[in-house]
ROKEBA-358091 format. One record per residue (C-alpha): residue number from 1; residue in one letter; x, y, z; chain. Coordinates in steps of 0.05 Angstrom, whole numbers. Layout:
BEGIN
+-----+------+--------+--------+--------+-----+
! seq ! type !      x !      y !      z ! mol !
+-----+------+--------+--------+--------+-----+
! NUM !    a !      X !      Y !      Z !   A !
...
+-----+------+--------+--------+--------+-----+
//
This chain:
BEGIN
+-----+------+--------+--------+--------+-----+
! seq ! type !      x !      y !      z ! mol !
+-----+------+--------+--------+--------+-----+
!   1 !    m !   4517 !  -1630 !   3318 !   A !
!   2 !    l !   4549 !  -1693 !   3289 !   A !
!   3 !    f !   4509 !  -1693 !   3224 !   A !
!   4 !    s !   4481 !  -1639 !   3179 !   A !
!   5 !    v !   4407 !  -1627 !   3182 !   A !
!   6 !    a !   4399 !  -1662 !   3115 !   A !
!   7 !    t !   4435 !  -1724 !   3140 !   A !
!   8 !    g !   4393 !  -1724 !   3203 !   A !
!   9 !    y !   4330 !  -1720 !   3162 !   A !
!  10 !    a !   4355 !  -1776 !   3117 !   A !
!  11 !    l !   4370 !  -1822 !   3175 !   A !
!  12 !    r !   4303 !  -1810 !   3206 !   A !
!  13 !    a !   4268 !  -1824 !   3140 !   A !
!  14 !    l !   4307 !  -1887 !   3124 !   A !
!  15 !    a !   4293 !  -1915 !   3193 !   A !
!  16 !    a !   4219 !  -1900 !   3183 !   A !
!  17 !    l !   4213 !  -1935 !   3116 !   A !
!  18 !    p !   4172 !  -2000 !   3122 !   A !
!  19 !    e !   4212 !  -2062 !   3139 !   A !
!  20 !    d !   4169 !  -2104 !   3090 !   A !
!  21 !    g !   4199 !  -2070 !   3029 !   A !
!  22 !    s !   4137 !  -2033 !   3009 !   A !
!  23 !    f !   4143 !  -1963 !   2980 !   A !
!  24 !    s !   4129 !  -1900 !   3020 !   A !
!  25 !    l !   4110 !  -1833 !   2991 !   A !
!  26 !    t !   4151 !  -1772 !   3008 !   A !
!  27 !    k !   4087 !  -1738 !   3030 !   A !
!  28 !    e !   4072 !  -1792 !   3081 !   A !
!  29 !    l !   4143 !  -1793 !   3108 !   A !
!  30 !    s !   4144 !  -1716 !   3113 !   A !
!  31 !    e !   4078 !  -1715 !   3150 !   A !
!  32 !    n !   4095 !  -1773 !   3197 !   A !
!  33 !    l !   4164 !  -1746 !   3214 !   A !
!  34 !    d !   4144 !  -1672 !   3212 !   A !
!  35 !    l !   4197 !  -1656 !   3160 !   A !
!  36 !    p !   4192 !  -1606 !   3103 !   A !
!  37 !    k !   4168 !  -1644 !   3041 !   A !
!  38 !    p !   4208 !  -1607 !   2987 !   A !
!  39 !    y !   4273 !  -1615 !   3026 !   A !
!  40 !    l !   4259 !  -1688 !   3043 !   A !
!  41 !    s !   4243 !  -1701 !   2970 !   A !
!  42 !    k !   4311 !  -1674 !   2948 !   A !
!  43 !    i !   4346 !  -1715 !   3001 !   A !
!  44 !    l !   4311 !  -1780 !   2983 !   A !
!  45 !    g !   4323 !  -1766 !   2909 !   A !
!  46 !    a !   4398 !  -1759 !   2922 !   A !
!  47 !    l !   4398 !  -1825 !   2961 !   A !
!  48 !    a !   4360 !  -1859 !   2904 !   A !
!  49 !    h !   4408 !  -1830 !   2852 !   A !
!  50 !    e !   4467 !  -1861 !   2891 !   A !
!  51 !    g !   4432 !  -1928 !   2897 !   A !
!  52 !    l !   4415 !  -1930 !   2971 !   A !
!  53 !    l !   4340 !  -1924 !   2955 !   A !
!  54 !    e !   4295 !  -1949 !   2900 !   A !
!  55 !    s !   4244 !  -1900 !   2874 !   A !
!  56 !    v !   4183 !  -1911 !   2831 !   A !
!  57 !    r !   4137 !  -1857 !   2804 !   A !
!  58 !    g !   4063 !  -1861 !   2800 !   A !
!  59 !    r !   4010 !  -1902 !   2835 !   A !
!  60 !    g !   4039 !  -1950 !   2885 !   A !
!  61 !    g !   4106 !  -1917 !   2880 !   A !
!  62 !    g !   4149 !  -1878 !   2927 !   A !
!  63 !    f !   4215 !  -1897 !   2960 !   A !
!  64 !    r !   4241 !  -1960 !   2993 !   A !
!  65 !    l !   4309 !  -1985 !   3015 !   A !
!  66 !    a !   4350 !  -2014 !   2959 !   A !
!  67 !    f !   4384 !  -2063 !   3007 !   A !
!  68 !    p !   4365 !  -2095 !   3074 !   A !
!  69 !    a !   4369 !  -2044 !   3131 !   A !
!  70 !    d !   4426 !  -2083 !   3163 !   A !
!  71 !    r !   4468 !  -2073 !   3100 !   A !
!  72 !    i !   4462 !  -1997 !   3096 !   A !
!  73 !    a !   4512 !  -1963 !   3142 !   A !
!  74 !    v !   4501 !  -1894 !   3170 !   A !
!  75 !    g !   4568 !  -1877 !   3137 !   A !
!  76 !    d !   4538 !  -1893 !   3069 !   A !
!  77 !    v !   4485 !  -1839 !   3080 !   A !
!  78 !    v !   4537 !  -1790 !   3106 !   A !
!  79 !    r !   4581 !  -1800 !   3045 !   A !
!  80 !    v !   4523 !  -1787 !   2997 !   A !
!  81 !    l !   4499 !  -1724 !   3032 !   A !
!  82 !    e !   4563 !  -1696 !   3061 !   A !
!  83 !    g !   4619 !  -1724 !   3018 !   A !
!  84 !    s !   4675 !  -1772 !   3033 !   A !
!  85 !    e !   4724 !  -1719 !   3057 !   A !
!  86 !    r !   4679 !  -1697 !   3114 !   A !
!  87 !    g !   4719 !  -1672 !   3173 !   A !
!  88 !    t !   4789 !  -1679 !   3145 !   A !
!  89 !    c !   4815 !  -1619 !   3184 !   A !
!  90 !    a !   4787 !  -1600 !   3252 !   A !
!  91 !    m !   4799 !  -1527 !   3237 !   A !
!  92 !    g !   4765 !  -1531 !   3169 !   A !
!  93 !    a !   4828 !  -1522 !   3127 !   A !
!  94 !    a !   4825 !  -1549 !   3056 !   A !
!  95 !    s !   4886 !  -1593 !   3070 !   A !
!  96 !    c !   4913 !  -1616 !   3136 !   A !
!  97 !    d !   4957 !  -1676 !   3119 !   A !
!  98 !    g !   5011 !  -1665 !   3169 !   A !
!  99 !    n !   5064 !  -1651 !   3116 !   A !
! 100 !    c !   5060 !  -1575 !   3110 !   A !
! 101 !    g !   5042 !  -1545 !   3176 !   A !
! 102 !    p !   4986 !  -1587 !   3206 !   A !
! 103 !    c !   4935 !  -1553 !   3249 !   A !
! 104 !    p !   4944 !  -1557 !   3325 !   A !
! 105 !    f !   4890 !  -1611 !   3329 !   A !
! 106 !    h !   4917 !  -1655 !   3273 !   A !
! 107 !    e !   4943 !  -1716 !   3310 !   A !
! 108 !    t !   4887 !  -1719 !   3360 !   A !
! 109 !    w !   4834 !  -1705 !   3307 !   A !
! 110 !    m !   4860 !  -1761 !   3261 !   A !
! 111 !    a !   4852 !  -1810 !   3318 !   A !
! 112 !    v !   4782 !  -1785 !   3334 !   A !
! 113 !    k !   4763 !  -1786 !   3260 !   A !
! 114 !    a !   4787 !  -1858 !   3253 !   A !
! 115 !    q !   4741 !  -1878 !   3310 !   A !
! 116 !    l !   4684 !  -1838 !   3280 !   A !
! 117 !    d !   4695 !  -1870 !   3212 !   A !
! 118 !    w !   4693 !  -1939 !   3244 !   A !
! 119 !    l !   4629 !  -1921 !   3281 !   A !
! 120 !    l !   4595 !  -1895 !   3218 !   A !
! 121 !    a !   4615 !  -1958 !   3180 !   A !
! 122 !    t !   4587 !  -2005 !   3233 !   A !
! 123 !    v !   4521 !  -1973 !   3254 !   A !
! 124 !    t !   4466 !  -1990 !   3205 !   A !
! 125 !    i !   4395 !  -1968 !   3190 !   A !
! 126 !    s !   4373 !  -2032 !   3225 !   A !
! 127 !    d !   4409 !  -2008 !   3288 !   A !
! 128 !    l !   4373 !  -1942 !   3285 !   A !
! 129 !    r !   4307 !  -1976 !   3278 !   A !
! 130 !    a !   4321 !  -2018 !   3341 !   A !
! 131 !    w !   4348 !  -1960 !   3383 !   A !
! 132 !    e !   4307 !  -1938 !   3443 !   A !
! 133 !    p !   4333 !  -1873 !   3474 !   A !
! 134 !    q !   4340 !  -1875 !   3549 !   A !
! 135 !    g !   4315 !  -1819 !   3594 !   A !
! 136 !    g !   4247 !  -1806 !   3562 !   A !
! 137 !    v !   4225 !  -1762 !   3505 !   A !
! 138 !    n !   4254 !  -1694 !   3491 !   A !
! 139 !    p !   4202 !  -1643 !   3516 !   A !
! 140 !    k !   4206 !  -1605 !   3450 !   A !
! 141 !    a !   4181 !  -1669 !   3416 !   A !
! 142 !    e !   4121 !  -1683 !   3460 !   A !
! 143 !    a !   4072 !  -1660 !   3406 !   A !
! 144 !    g !   4098 !  -1717 !   3363 !   A !
! 145 !    p !   4085 !  -1729 !   3290 !   A !
! 146 !    k !   4018 !  -1711 !   3258 !   A !
! 147 !    r !   4005 !  -1785 !   3246 !   A !
! 148 !    a !   4040 !  -1846 !   3273 !   A !
! 149 !    p !   4083 !  -1880 !   3220 !   A !
! 150 !    a !   4048 !  -1942 !   3191 !   A !
! 151 !    g !   4069 !  -2002 !   3231 !   A !
! 152 !    a !   4120 !  -1964 !   3273 !   A !
! 153 !    a !   4126 !  -1984 !   3346 !   A !
! 154 !    s !   4144 !  -1939 !   3404 !   A !
! 155 !    r !   4216 !  -1959 !   3393 !   A !
! 156 !    l !   4217 !  -1908 !   3337 !   A !
! 157 !    a !   4198 !  -1851 !   3384 !   A !
! 158 !    w !   4267 !  -1819 !   3371 !   A !
! 159 !    l !   4242 !  -1804 !   3301 !   A !
! 160 !    r !   4196 !  -1751 !   3329 !   A !
! 161 !    p !   4214 !  -1678 !   3317 !   A !
! 162 !    g !   4269 !  -1653 !   3362 !   A !
! 163 !    m !   4296 !  -1722 !   3376 !   A !
! 164 !    g !   4358 !  -1757 !   3352 !   A !
! 165 !    f !   4399 !  -1739 !   3291 !   A !
! 166 !    g !   4399 !  -1669 !   3264 !   A !
! 167 !    a !   4385 !  -1640 !   3332 !   A !
! 168 !    p !   4439 !  -1595 !   3363 !   A !
! 169 !    a !   4484 !  -1628 !   3415 !   A !
! 170 !    t !   4536 !  -1600 !   3461 !   A !
! 171 !    v !   4597 !  -1641 !   3478 !   A !
! 172 !    h !   4648 !  -1619 !   3530 !   A !
! 173 !    l !   4716 !  -1652 !   3526 !   A !
! 174 !    s !   4776 !  -1638 !   3569 !   A !
! 175 !    r !   4846 !  -1648 !   3541 !   A !
! 176 !    s !   4855 !  -1706 !   3590 !   A !
! 177 !    a !   4794 !  -1741 !   3561 !   A !
! 178 !    l !   4829 !  -1745 !   3494 !   A !
+-----+------+--------+--------+--------+-----+
//
C-alpha cells in the first residue's frame, strides 16, 4: 500500500468535497464515502490545523478546501498525515544516509524515492477528481456508498469503498526493472 489508511481516507474526502467551495459536514462525507466518522473527523481536523482545509463550526459549517483543488498536491496531504521523512530508508532504519553503512537498497531506493516525491508534488486533488479508473469497479465496492455524494459524477466512482487509495496493493518488481 502506497499510503496509510488515514492518507487514503483524506484523499478520498478531499476529492469528494464540493468544487463550488461550499462546506461539507464530516457526517455527510463519512456516510457518502462509507468511512468511520470519528476517524475521518480527526483526519480532517489535522488537515484544517495545517491549513489545507477551512473549517467552520455550527449551522452551515463543515469543511472545505482552503485552496483551489489544482493547488493542493497529494504530497501536501501525505506530509501532514505521514510526516516529511516518510520512506527515508527502505528497511525502516532511523538513518540511512549512505555515510555509515547504508542499507542494501539505499542507492536504488533514493532514486525511486526521488521519483515518488516528484509524483506526489505534481498530482493534485483536481487530478484525483478527474481520474476515471480503467477496468471497471472493484467487486468489493459494488455495494457503493450509502448515498451518492452531492453533485458527484460517475467519474468519482473510485471514491467508493474498496477502491483507490488506502486499499492494499501488491507490486512485483524484478531487479532488472529497477
